[in-house]
C-alpha positions as CSV (number, residue, x, y, z in Angstrom):
1,X,55.1,6.5,27.8
2,X,52.5,5.2,25.4
3,X,53.8,1.7,26.0
4,X,56.4,0.0,28.3
5,X,57.7,-3.5,27.4
6,X,59.9,-5.5,29.7
7,X,61.5,-9.0,29.4
8,X,62.4,-10.7,32.6
9,X,64.8,-13.6,33.2
10,X,63.1,-16.3,35.3
11,X,66.0,-18.4,36.7
12,X,67.6,-15.5,38.6
13,X,64.4,-15.0,40.5
14,X,65.3,-18.3,42.4
15,X,68.2,-16.5,44.0
16,X,66.2,-13.3,44.7
17,X,67.7,-11.4,41.7
18,X,65.4,-9.5,39.4
19,X,66.9,-9.3,36.0
20,X,65.2,-7.3,33.2
21,X,66.9,-8.5,30.0
22,X,65.2,-6.0,27.8
23,X,63.3,-2.8,28.7
24,X,61.6,-0.8,26.0
25,X,59.8,2.6,26.3
26,X,57.6,3.6,23.3
27,X,56.8,7.2,22.9
28,X,58.0,8.5,26.3
29,X,58.2,12.0,27.4
30,X,61.3,12.4,29.6
31,X,62.1,15.6,31.4
32,X,65.4,16.2,33.1
33,X,66.4,19.3,34.9
34,X,68.9,20.7,37.4
35,X,68.4,23.3,40.0
36,X,70.5,26.4,40.4
37,X,73.1,24.5,42.3
38,X,73.4,21.9,39.5
39,X,71.6,19.0,41.3
40,X,69.6,16.9,38.8
41,X,66.1,15.7,39.4
42,X,67.5,12.1,38.5
43,X,69.9,12.2,41.6
44,X,68.8,10.7,44.8
45,X,70.0,11.5,48.3
46,X,73.2,9.4,49.3
47,X,72.8,10.2,52.9
48,X,71.6,7.1,54.9
49,X,68.0,7.0,56.1
50,X,67.3,7.5,59.8
51,X,66.7,3.6,60.2
52,X,70.2,3.0,58.8
53,X,71.7,5.6,61.2
54,X,70.1,3.8,64.1
55,X,71.9,0.5,63.3
56,X,69.5,-1.2,61.0
57,X,70.8,-3.0,58.0
58,X,71.0,-0.8,54.9
59,X,68.9,-1.9,51.9
60,X,70.8,-3.5,49.0
61,X,68.0,-3.4,46.4
62,X,70.4,-2.0,43.8
63,X,72.5,-5.2,43.9
64,X,69.3,-7.3,43.5
65,X,68.1,-5.6,40.3
66,X,69.8,-5.7,36.9
67,X,68.7,-4.2,33.6
68,X,70.3,-5.4,30.4
69,X,69.2,-3.9,27.1
70,X,67.4,-0.5,27.2
71,X,65.6,0.9,24.1
72,X,63.5,4.0,23.5
73,X,61.4,4.3,20.4
74,X,59.9,7.7,19.3
75,X,60.4,9.6,22.4
76,X,61.1,13.1,23.5
77,X,63.7,14.2,26.1
78,X,63.8,17.7,27.4
79,X,66.7,18.9,29.5
80,X,66.5,22.2,31.4
81,X,69.6,23.7,33.0
82,X,68.5,25.4,36.3
83,X,71.5,27.7,36.5
84,X,71.3,29.2,33.0
85,X,67.6,28.4,32.1
86,X,68.7,26.9,28.8
87,X,66.4,24.2,27.5
88,X,67.6,21.5,25.2
89,X,65.1,19.2,23.3
90,X,65.9,15.8,21.8
91,X,63.4,14.0,19.6
92,X,64.4,10.4,19.8
93,X,63.6,8.2,16.8
94,X,65.5,5.3,18.3
95,X,67.9,4.9,21.1
96,X,69.4,1.7,22.4
97,X,72.0,0.9,25.1
98,X,73.2,-2.8,25.2
99,X,75.6,-4.3,27.6
100,X,76.3,-8.0,28.5
101,X,76.3,-7.0,32.2
102,X,77.0,-3.8,34.2
103,X,80.7,-4.4,34.3
104,X,81.1,-4.8,30.4
105,X,81.4,-2.0,27.9
106,X,78.0,-0.8,26.5
107,X,77.1,-0.4,22.8
108,X,75.0,2.7,22.1
109,X,72.9,3.8,19.1
110,X,71.0,7.1,18.8
111,X,68.9,8.4,15.8
112,X,67.0,11.6,16.2
113,X,67.4,15.3,16.6
114,X,68.9,17.6,19.2
115,X,67.5,21.1,19.1
116,X,66.3,20.4,15.5
117,X,69.8,19.2,14.4
118,X,69.8,15.7,12.9
119,X,72.0,13.3,14.8
120,X,72.8,9.6,14.0
121,X,75.5,8.2,16.2
122,X,76.7,4.7,17.4
123,X,79.6,3.6,19.4
124,X,80.9,2.1,22.6
125,X,80.8,3.5,26.1
126,X,82.5,2.3,29.2
127,X,80.8,-0.1,31.6
128,X,77.4,1.1,33.1
129,X,78.7,0.3,36.6
130,X,81.6,2.7,36.1
131,X,79.3,5.5,35.0
132,X,76.9,4.9,37.9
133,X,79.7,5.0,40.5
134,X,81.1,8.1,38.7
135,X,84.5,6.5,38.4
136,X,86.5,8.8,36.1
137,X,87.9,8.7,33.5
138,X,85.0,7.2,31.5
139,X,85.8,6.0,28.0
140,X,83.6,7.1,25.0
141,X,84.0,6.2,21.3
142,X,81.4,7.5,18.9
143,X,81.0,7.7,15.1
144,X,78.2,8.8,12.8
145,X,76.7,12.0,11.5
146,X,75.7,15.3,13.1
147,X,73.9,17.9,10.8
148,X,75.0,15.9,7.7
149,X,78.7,16.0,8.6
150,X,80.6,12.8,9.4
151,X,81.8,12.6,13.1
152,X,84.2,10.3,14.8
153,X,85.3,10.9,18.4
154,X,87.2,9.1,21.2
155,X,87.8,10.5,24.6
156,X,87.9,9.9,28.3
157,X,85.3,11.9,30.2
158,X,86.0,13.1,33.7
159,X,84.0,15.3,36.1
160,X,85.1,17.1,39.2
161,X,82.5,19.3,40.8
162,X,81.0,21.4,38.1
163,X,84.0,21.0,35.7
164,X,83.8,18.4,32.9
165,X,86.9,17.3,31.0
166,X,87.5,15.5,27.8
167,X,91.0,14.0,28.1
168,X,92.8,12.2,25.2
169,X,90.2,13.7,22.8
170,X,90.5,12.8,19.2
171,X,87.7,14.4,17.1
172,X,87.0,14.4,13.4
173,X,83.9,16.4,12.4
174,X,83.5,17.2,8.7
175,X,86.6,19.0,7.7
176,X,87.7,19.6,11.3
177,X,90.2,17.5,13.0
178,X,91.3,18.1,16.7
179,X,93.3,16.4,19.3
180,X,93.9,17.4,22.9
181,X,92.0,18.2,26.0
182,X,88.8,20.3,26.6
183,X,87.7,21.5,29.9
């Protein structure tokens, strides 16, 4: 990233909680990829460390850190699917994710392109804690424009193994209207 900005709440530090109220990345280059088995480079091992297996107390650092608003300005995100070799590139003019806390719904806003297709979307997602814990179904409600066509979509996302399902899908995209389930 060309620049990283963070705003930290001071009062929670007294109770050993590190709260980042705003985190901004300016001109980052983000690379996400999966291996042939579908495991992402953003996924970390969930098996306990050897010290935890030997009876030591597990670390609870995740509970001691909180991030509020996330913003990306003028960045690039590249995603490579390790099984197919397909590469998707997103040029991010602006992305923001705002939630009162991890248990509250999150407001999302994206402006940019995905594989050179202009995208401008805003909407509401389920709570970040639900996504992080992979508790399905996960609600999504988005509206905006994709490639100059109006888009409105609500659904409940679910994932099981390598299968992703969109339940209770209601989609309006330009002249197309669809309802149902996609797997």
